[in-house]
C-alpha positions as CSV (number, residue, x, y, z in Angstrom):
1,M,0.0,0.0,0.0
2,E,2.9,2.3,0.6
3,A,4.0,2.0,-3.0
4,L,0.5,2.9,-4.2
5,E,0.5,6.0,-1.9
6,R,3.8,7.2,-3.2
7,S,2.6,7.0,-6.8
8,R,-0.7,8.7,-6.0
9,E,0.3,12.2,-7.3
10,H,1.8,10.7,-10.5
11,V,-1.3,8.7,-11.2
12,L,-3.6,11.7,-10.5
13,G,-1.4,13.8,-12.9
14,L,-1.7,11.2,-15.6
15,F,-5.4,10.9,-15.1
16,R,-5.8,14.7,-15.4
17,I,-3.7,14.8,-18.6
18,V,-5.7,12.0,-20.3
19,V,-9.1,13.3,-19.3
20,G,-8.2,16.9,-20.3
21,L,-6.8,15.7,-23.7
22,L,-9.9,13.6,-24.5
23,F,-12.2,16.5,-23.5
24,A,-10.2,19.0,-25.6
25,C,-10.3,16.5,-28.6
26,H,-14.2,16.5,-28.4
27,G,-14.2,20.3,-28.6
28,A,-11.7,20.4,-31.5
29,A,-13.6,17.8,-33.4
30,T,-16.8,19.8,-33.2
31,L,-15.3,23.2,-33.8
32,F,-12.8,22.4,-36.5
33,G,-14.1,19.1,-38.1
34,V,-10.8,17.3,-37.1
35,L,-10.3,13.9,-35.4
36,G,-13.4,12.4,-37.1
37,G,-15.5,15.5,-37.0
38,P,-18.4,16.4,-34.8
39,H,-20.8,13.7,-33.4
40,G,-23.9,14.8,-35.2
41,S,-24.3,18.0,-37.2
42,A,-21.7,20.7,-36.8
43,P,-23.0,23.8,-34.9
44,R,-23.0,27.2,-36.5
45,P,-20.6,29.7,-34.9
46,A,-22.0,31.0,-31.5
47,E,-25.0,28.7,-31.7
48,W,-26.3,27.7,-28.3
49,P,-25.5,25.2,-26.9
50,G,-23.5,23.2,-29.4
51,W,-20.8,25.7,-30.4
52,W,-20.4,27.1,-26.9
53,A,-20.2,23.6,-25.4
54,A,-17.5,22.7,-27.9
55,A,-15.6,25.9,-27.2
56,F,-15.8,25.1,-23.5
57,Q,-14.6,21.6,-24.1
58,L,-11.6,22.8,-26.0
59,V,-10.6,25.5,-23.6
60,G,-11.5,23.7,-20.4
61,G,-9.9,20.5,-21.6
62,A,-6.7,22.3,-22.5
63,L,-6.6,24.1,-19.1
64,V,-7.0,20.8,-17.3
65,L,-4.5,19.0,-19.6
66,C,-1.9,21.7,-18.9
67,G,-2.7,22.0,-15.2
68,L,-3.6,25.7,-15.3
69,G,-6.4,26.7,-12.9
70,T,-7.1,23.0,-12.7
71,R,-9.6,22.9,-9.9
72,A,-11.7,25.8,-11.2
73,A,-11.6,24.5,-14.8
74,A,-12.4,21.0,-13.8
75,A,-15.4,22.1,-11.7
76,L,-16.7,24.1,-14.7
77,C,-16.1,21.2,-17.0
78,S,-17.9,18.9,-14.6
79,G,-20.9,21.2,-14.4
80,S,-21.1,21.6,-18.2
81,M,-21.2,17.8,-18.5
82,A,-23.9,17.6,-15.8
83,Y,-25.9,20.1,-17.8
84,A,-25.3,18.2,-21.0
85,Y,-26.5,15.0,-19.4
86,F,-29.7,16.4,-17.9
87,D,-30.5,18.6,-20.9
88,A,-29.7,16.4,-23.8
89,H,-29.7,12.8,-22.5
90,Q,-32.0,12.2,-19.5
91,R,-35.1,13.3,-21.4
92,H,-34.8,10.1,-23.5
93,A,-34.3,7.7,-20.6
94,V,-33.1,7.8,-16.9
95,L,-30.0,5.6,-17.1
96,P,-26.9,6.6,-19.2
97,I,-26.7,3.2,-20.8
98,Q,-30.2,3.8,-22.1
99,N,-29.9,7.4,-23.3
100,G,-26.4,7.5,-24.7
101,G,-25.2,9.7,-21.9
102,E,-22.2,7.6,-20.8
103,P,-19.5,10.0,-22.0
104,A,-21.3,13.0,-20.4
105,A,-21.6,11.1,-17.1
106,M,-18.0,9.8,-17.1
107,F,-16.6,13.3,-17.9
108,C,-18.8,14.9,-15.3
109,W,-17.6,12.5,-12.5
110,S,-14.0,12.5,-13.7
111,F,-13.8,16.3,-13.7
112,L,-15.4,16.4,-10.3
113,L,-12.7,14.0,-9.0
114,I,-10.0,16.2,-10.4
115,A,-11.6,19.3,-8.9
116,A,-11.7,17.7,-5.5
117,L,-8.2,16.1,-5.5
118,G,-6.3,18.7,-7.4
119,P,-4.0,18.4,-10.4
120,G,-1.4,15.9,-9.2
121,R,2.1,16.0,-10.7
122,W,3.2,17.7,-13.9
123,A,0.9,20.7,-13.6
124,V,2.1,23.9,-15.2
125,A,0.7,25.9,-12.3
126,S,2.9,24.1,-9.8
127,L,6.0,24.9,-11.9
128,V,5.1,28.6,-11.9
129,R,4.1,28.6,-8.2
130,H,7.3,26.9,-7.0
131,R,9.8,29.3,-8.6
132,R,11.9,31.4,-6.3
133,R,12.1,35.1,-6.9
134,D,15.8,35.1,-6.6
135,G,17.1,33.5,-9.8
136,G,14.0,31.6,-10.8
137,R,15.3,28.3,-9.6
138,P,12.7,25.6,-8.9
139,V,11.8,25.0,-5.3
140,P,10.9,21.4,-4.4
141,A,7.2,21.0,-3.8
142,A,6.0,20.4,-0.2
143,P,4.9,16.9,0.4
144,M,1.2,16.3,0.1
145,P,-0.7,15.3,3.2
146,T,-1.8,11.7,3.2
147,D,-5.2,10.3,4.1
148,T,-3.7,7.8,6.4
149,P,-2.3,8.7,9.8
150,S,1.5,8.5,10.1
151,S,3.1,6.0,12.3
152,A,5.5,8.6,13.9
């Protein structure tokens, strides 16, 4: 269990990077017709909610991917996916497996987890935050508190 606890921040960082990348790819596909194009018809510029949702996916996913304003961006991404689920999917059936809302539900809960736990390792914000004013040399990050009591 100690090895798992030591790798917690690394795994969380990888999770954040993958979820942010996948979310940004959805936005890019819808906005620019890349990566297989949009799922369904492409929204017109500034059309509610499709174009705005795609723009939010691209920007929010990129922020989470890079680790900039991670908690706030992840909370907003989670909320946008909750809105998408209840507005576009739940009217067809209650369960995600029945209404095609699995991606919205998974993104919603994944981003909520990232918002609650933070960015983990390799976040750009932590690189900026841990620079000294004198010379700009990196300062080692403080150890993260663990959920288990120490045996000291």
